[in-house]
N, C-alpha and C positions, 0 to 999 in steps of 0.2 A: 503494500501502499501505500502509494507516491505521496505527499505535500498535495501536489497537484489535485488527485482523484479525494484527498480529504477536502479540498476547498468545494471541488467539484459536488459533492455531496453537498455540503453546507448551502450550496447556492439554490438548492431544490429542496430544503428541508421543511421548510414553509408552504411550498404547495403541495410535499408529502403528507405535511399534516393537514392539511386543509382539504387534500380526498378524503384519505385517513377518516378525521373528524366527523364529516357529512355522507361518510358510508355506514359509523358507525354510531355516533352520537353519542362517544366516549372519549374524555381528552385522555383519560387513563389507558385506555385499548387505542388509540390514535398513535399515542409516545410508545407504546408497547411494538403496532406496525412498523411505524417510524425507526426504531434499533432495530426490528429483525430485519428490515431493507439496507441496512448500516453493514450490517450482517453479513447479508448477501452478495451487497454494493464490494465490499472486502475482500471476499473468499474469487471472485470475479476478475479475472486478467482486462487488462483496459482494451488488449485485440480482438476480446470478444464482445464487444459493447460497439455497436455504428450511431447510438443516439445514447447517451446517458440521460438526459429528460424522460424519452423515450422506455430506457431498459428501467430507470427506476420508479415512475409511472406505474408498468407494468407489474412491478414483485409489490409495489406496496397497495394496488387494487386486487390484486388476485391475492396476496394474505389478508385482503379486509373482508374483503368477499367469502373467504373460509370462516375467519371470527363472526361473521353478519350470521351463515347458517348455523353456528351452533348458539349465536347469542339471542337469537329469534325463537328459538325450540325454551330457554329460559326465558324471555319476556312473556310466553303464554302462560308461564308458571306465577307471573309478578303479583304482588301482592297489590292490587290498585291501578290506578293508572300510570304507566311508565313514560318519563320523559326523559328529554338529553339530560345529558351531564352539562349543567352550565357554562357556559365559556366566557372571561372575560376578550371584549373586543375594542377597549378605551383605545390600547396601540396599535391595534391590528389597521393596517390602510386602506387594505380588502374588504374590509366590514362595515366602508363610508363609501365605498365605490360600488362595483356593480356586481362585486360578489358578496355584497350585504343581505341581500334578502334571500341567498341558499344556505343562509347560520341561520334564521330566525327559527325559533322552539315549534312555529305554526309552519315553518315551510317541513322540517325534520318528524315532526310527527304526521305529515302526511308524505312525506318516504317513506314511513313503516308500512304501508300500504302496497308497497314493490316484494319483489322476490330481490334478492340479492344481487344477478343478472342483472334484471331490469334495471334496480337504484344505479347500479356502477356505469351501463350504458347512458341512463339518460343524465348523471352527472358529467362524466366525462365528456358526452357531446354539447349537452344542454347548458350546462353552468361553466366549464371546461375550454370550451373551444377545440377539444379533439374530431376529427373529420371521423367517415364512419370508417375509413377503411384502417386508424390507427387504433380507434375502438376495438372492430373487429380484432387485431392481433394483443391487444390485451386484452381481451375476454374469450379470445379464442371462438370466435364465430365467423361468420362469413360478414361482409358490408351490409350485404341484403338481410339475413339475417337481422342483423341489427338494425336497420332501418326500422326493421318491422317491431322488434321489439320496445326502442325507442317511439314506434306510435303505438304501440298499445297501452306500454306508460303511459304516457300525455293523455291519452282515454282516460284510461282508470283514474285518472285524475283532474278529469277534466270536472271546470268547475270549482275543484277546493283547492289548488294552489292558490296561498293567501297574494295578496294584492295591499302592499305598505305604503300608505301614502305617509311623504315626510314630514315632520316635525320640529322648526327651529329646534337648536339643542337647549338654549337659554328655557323654552318652553316644556322640552320636557326634563331638564334636572328642575323645573320650580314643578312642574305633576309629581315629579315621583314623589321629592322631598314631603310635599302637601299628603300624597299620597301614604306614604308611611307616620307620618304625622297622627293623623286622623286614624290610623290602623293603631299606633302604638298609644297612642291615647284612649281609643275605644269610641272616636266619635262617629256615632252609627249617621249624623244624619249629612253630616260633610263626608264622607263616605261615597253614600248614595246619591250625593250631588256631582260625584266623579266618575260616578259608572254610567257605563251605555246602560240601557234600559233592558237588552238582549245580552249582555257581559258574561262571560263564560269563564270559570275559574277551574286551573287543572291541580290539584297537588298531590305532590311526590315524596310519599313517607317510607316507599317500601317496608320493610317487613319489620323497620327497627322504630319508626318512629309514626306517632297518629297522623293519618290525612283521610282526606274523604275517598272512599270508594269509587264515587265516578264522578266525572265534570260536575259543578255547581252551576250554574242554571240561573239566570234571573238580577236584575239590581238588588231587591229586596234578601235574596238568600245569599246572593253571594257577601254583600255588604256585612251580614250576621254572621256567616262564617269567617269571615277576617277579621271582626273584633272577639269573635271564639278564640281561632290561632292565636289574638296579639295579647291576649289574656294569661297562655303559656311562654310566653319569652321571657327569660332570665330578665330580671329586673336590673343587671347588669350589660345589658346590648348595647351596644354602641350601632350605630347604621352609616352604613358604608356607599356612597353614590356612584354607582361604574353603568357601565354597557354592558349588558350579556348578550351574547348570541347579536348585537346589533341594536337590542331595546333598553329603552332605560330602563335600571335596576336598580336594587338595594340588597347588598350584603349583609343580612343582622350578623354580628361577631358580639360573642362574652368570652370571658377569661378563658372558657375550653377551646375559641375557636371558631370556623363560621357555624352559625348553627342554623341559620335558614338563606334563602334568596327571593326574592320577587323581584319578576319581568315583567314589564306592564306594556300590551300593545295599542296603541293611543289611534283613533280616527274623529274625528272633527271634535279636538280638546276631549273627548271623553274614554275613560278607561274602554275598551272593548272585550281584551281578554287579559290573565291574569296567569301565568304560570308562576307558580312555589315550588320551590325544591328544599326539603329538610331531609329526602335520604341521607346520614352522614356519609357513605360511601360514594357519592356523589357530589360531594363538598370537601373533601382531602386534597384537593388542589388549589381551592382557595385560603389555604391556611395563612400566607402571609397576606397584608394587603396591599393592594394595588398602589397605595400612594402614599 
């Protein structure tokens, strides 16, 4: 392994993580895929590699497909709604550019309807811009077959792919702080005033923490659920404003580390979706404050 090979890998590390995270919805598993890709890269002679980016993307995608097949079986037995591990995107330029929507919790949840190969084909072509010949080599299908897979995947997701209108950053921060303050104080009236009438809340506690076993729908029910959850937040908790998956969010921390995250999806100045994660297994990577 030469320094040039190591530098080549580092040049593509962010891209590989982006592919693996969108495939798996897990920060820890995406990091594992990147590490395993590095080991394959280190053991491969440069003479065998025509395109470093193509080689690395192929290895990472195939590893992610294998992991996703196993993960989907586990998710069928998951306690309550399954949500992706929240990803801090404040320092990620791709989260504020053309790849932002593909990081959102809503989009990653929509992708859960696809099988691993469908997910890979759709992401590689529609999100990362690989042509069908390149995608075919990566997933070991023909270009024609990949076109069919992508068409089938889009049809399967028709009408469900979320549209996220942009909100000014200062408005996002104001609303996120106001939301956290109202939740923390149990201010039911203020919360109801911030929520869209058809707001939906997903809560992921896994087997370790209490959470709603199914999505909570409607302004009144969501507001009351938030107040009930806020009563269980440790008294020493601090609120850190961040962007998670490109969306305004709050990380709730106490002396033991990250306790839960709330991310909100905004539309016309109101909160129309909330994703709350308090499964400790999904918060370990958030142990260090982001600022």
